N, C-alpha and C positions, 0 to 999 in steps of 0.2 A: 414725782419732781419733773416729772415733761409739762403736766398739765399747771403747775404754780409757776412756769417759767417766765410766759411772756407777759413785760412789764405794762401792768393796765392802765398806768397814768397817762400810757401814751397813746394816740389813735390807732397806731400800727397793732399795738400790746393788745387794743383792745378786739382789734378785729380777729387777731392772729389765735388769742385766747378763744374767741365765740368760734372759729372753725375746728380749731383740736379737739375742746369740751365737745362741740354737736358730731364730729365724726367718731370720737369715744364711745358718748352718751347714746349713740344711736346705731351705729356698726354698719356706719355706709360706706360704700366705696368710694373712692377720692375723684374719682369721676362724675359718681352722684353727689357730692358734697357740692364741688365747680360747678353745676349744671344745674343747682337749687335756684328757683325764682323766690321771688317775696311772697307770692301766693302757696307756694308749697309749705310754708311751714304757720301753722296754727299754733298761736302763744296762748290761748284761749283754754283751747283744749291739752296742750301739751304734744302734740304731734307735729310729725313731719311726714310729708308724701314723696317719697322716693320712687324715680322711676331708673329700675335697674335694668338688667340686660333682656333685649329683646322688648324694651319699653313697657315692661311689666311695671306696674303702679302699684306701691304698696305704704301703709300707713304704720309710721313706727314711734311708737312715745319716747319723747326727750325727757330727761330727769330734769328736776328744779334747778340746778346749776348751772348746767348746762342752757337751760333759758333764761337765766340770769344772764349769762353773759353775752346770748345774742341779744336781748332785749338792750343791754346796754350799748352793744354793736350798734343796734337799729337806732336807738335815740341819739347818741354824741357821734357818730363818726359816719354811717351810712348817706344820712340827709348830705352830706357837705360834699360828698362825690357822686350823687344820684345824677345822671342826665337819663338819657333815653334808654339805656341796659336796664332790663329789670331783673336781672341775678340777686341773689341776695347777697353773695360775698364779691367786693367789688378792690380792682386794685387800686393803687394811687392815681393812675389814669382814670379811672372811670367804668373799665372795661371789665369784664367776666373774671374772676380769677383762676388761672390754670392750675391744671395737672402738675406742669412739672412747677409752677412756681408756688404750689403746696407740698412739694416734695424737697425744694431746695427749705424754705420753711422751717419743715418740721424736723430737717436734719441741723440746720444752724441751731433751733432750740434745744435737741437732742444734745449736742455739744456742749450748751451754756448750763445744762443740765449734769452735764456730767456723764451723761450714757454713752457708755463706748461699745458698746454692742450695738452693729449696724440696726438702723431702726429705718421701716419703710411707712408709709402710710397703711399699707395693708396688717402691718403690724397692730395697730389700734383696730382695726377690726376684729382680728383673732382674739387680742385684748378683751373686747366688749362680748364676744361670744362665750371666749373661757370663762370671764368673771361670773357671767349669768348661770351659767351651767353649776361652778362651784359652789353659787352661790343657791341652787337647788331649785332654779327654773327648769322649765318642761322644755324636751329638745323639740317637741312641735312649734313651740311658739318661739324656740329660738331661731329655728327653722324658718319661720313665717316673717322675724325681723330682718334677718337677713338676704331674704329673697332667694333662697336656694328652691330650685326648683326640685330637688330630690333630697330627699330626708340622706342618704348615705354621706352627701357631702359635709352636712351638718353634724354628721357621727363623728369626723374624724376630731371633732373638738370633746367628745367624751374622753375620749382617750387622754388627754392633756389635763382633763377634770380628774378622770381616775389616778393619776397619777400622785395628784395633789392630796386624795384621800389616801391612798397606802402611806404618803406620808405621813400625813397627820396622824396614823394609826401605828406608824414604827414609833413616833415622838412619843404618843401618847399613852400605848396600851403595857401596863406592865409585864407583860408576855411578850412583847412583840422582836 
């Protein structure tokens, strides 16, 4: 519901949809999303170069839906705001979008989507990791995409994914 909430017939909605979809599709931290530069996104290869904690650079694949939203934003909105700021996502004033601004934006869309549980930008990152693991992704691949230095940090998500497996077993197995 959250991903479908921005009104993409407006410039603001196009930008917001691009930001939310890119964050969810790539598992970026909010600070990484807001500091992306135009050159950090490779639309041809479908990857984003994120600069994480400690300035470590990693390449993360981006899904087609998120790429389509970012492409629409780059084509229809960003050129109107472009000044000297090389940031990918710009505020209406043509400056880099802030972490706090994204937090407010996300809360507004969550309310509009009828999501009553508290939602933070980090929840999109959690959803990214959990959905990959539920889909059978390799733990080390998820670790690399999230930019975790230690595998034990990524392993937290396996508990969530295992809960899903246990629930599926209880629902589906005749003797569960």
